[in-house]
N, C-alpha and C positions, 0 to 999 in steps of 0.2 A: 340286379340290373340285367334286364333281357340282352342275350348276348347278339341279338340280330338288330337291334336299335340301342344307340347308347340314351342317356338319360336327357331329357330335353331341358334341363336346368344348367347345363355347362356353357352357356354364351358363347364366347368366340372358337371355344375349344369344340363344339357341336359339330361344325363342319368337316373339321378335321377328322374327329371319331367316327363320323358318318362313312368319310372315304375308306378310312381302316377297316370298319365294320364289313362294307361291301366289297371291297378286296379280299378279305378274310371267306367271306360267302362265297364269291367266284373262284378262289382257289380250290376251296374244298370241294366245291361242285365238280370243277375240272378232275380232281384227282380220283374219283370214282365214277365209272361207266354206268348209265342208266339200262339196268339190264332186263327191265321188264318191256319197254316199250320199243318195238323193233325199230319205227321210226326214228325216234330220238336215239336210239343207239347207232344207227347209219349216219347221222348229223354229227354226233357227239364224234364218231370216227374219224370224219372226213376233216373237223376242227383239228382234233388230234393230230393226225395225217400232217395238215398244213403246219401245225407249230412244230412237229418235228422235223419237217423237210427244211423249214427256215433255220433250225437250231443247226442242220448239217450243212447249212450254206446256200441251200436252194433259194430262188427266188419265186415265189406262189403268183402267177401273173392271172390266173383264170380259175373259175370253180363252175362246175358242172355245166361245162361248154357242150352245146349240141353241135353234133357232127352229123350231119344229114339224119338217118332215123336213130342215130346212137347218140351218146353223151359219155363225155371224159370228165372223171370225178375232178381231178385237179390238173391244171396246165402249170409246169413251172418251169425255169430256167436255172441251169446249173453251168456257168460259163457261156459257151456260146451255143450249147446243146439244149434244144427244147426237150422238155420231159413230158411224156403224157401219163399220168398216174391214176393206176386203178386202186381203190382203197376197198378193201376186204376187211369187214368187222364181225367177227363171229364170238359168240357165248362158247366158251369151252363145252365139250362133250358131244351131244348127238350126231352133229354134221360134220365133225373134224375139226381140223386148224384151218385158220383163215387162208393160210398159206395154199393149201389145197384144193381151195374153190375156184381156182383158175382151171378148168377144163380145157381141152382142146379147142374146143368149139367156140369157148371164149376168149383164147388165145387169137384165133383167127380173127374174130370180129374186131379184138382190139388192134391187131397189124391193119385191117382194112380201115378202122377209124384213124389210125396214126397216119394212113397214106393218105386219106382225105384232108385230115387237118394240115399236113405239111403241104400238099397242094395248094389248098386254100390259102394257108399263111405265108408261104414261100420259103418255109423251113426247110434247109437241106441237111441240117445235123439233127437228128431226133432219135429217141428211145422210148421204150415203156417201160416203167418202174412198178412195183406193187408195194402197197404198204399194206402189210398183214397185222392186224391188231386181234389178239387172242383175249376175252374177257371171261375171269373166273366168276363164280357164282357170287362171290362177296363184291364184286365190283372193280377188284383189281385187275391190271391188265400189263399184256406185254405188247410193244410196237417192234416191227421186223420190218426194215427198209430194204428190198430186192431190187437192187439196179439192174437193168437191161432183162428184166425177167421175162420178157417175151420177146423173143428174135424175130427180125423182119426176114 
């Protein structure tokens, strides 16, 4: 039996098995990072970050939100606080860890984006968090949520 598709002669059980096999494919695909394709890695990282934030009780309300000339990866809410989230996904090795990717210049840009977003949305209680995802060569990964990572 092909592990990706159940046999066609199963009648009414086929639909159920098709769902089970599809779920298995999704969960195994989510388990490892796409280490070769940079764009796919970034999208995978944002998806993983959104799942991790939800697991921690955040409500993710927007993705890839344009603010002026910039973009906020994720906008979430934790209680009454609006949280602007920068997602950094890095392959382990050459360029250091993901958490090291927030330079002083990037921090200033994030604060400026945060101020513009807060002004446009009327948010009075907001902060900037960073989700740092480091991916090993075998596709395994670690996720670190850094609350209030960039101060206003």
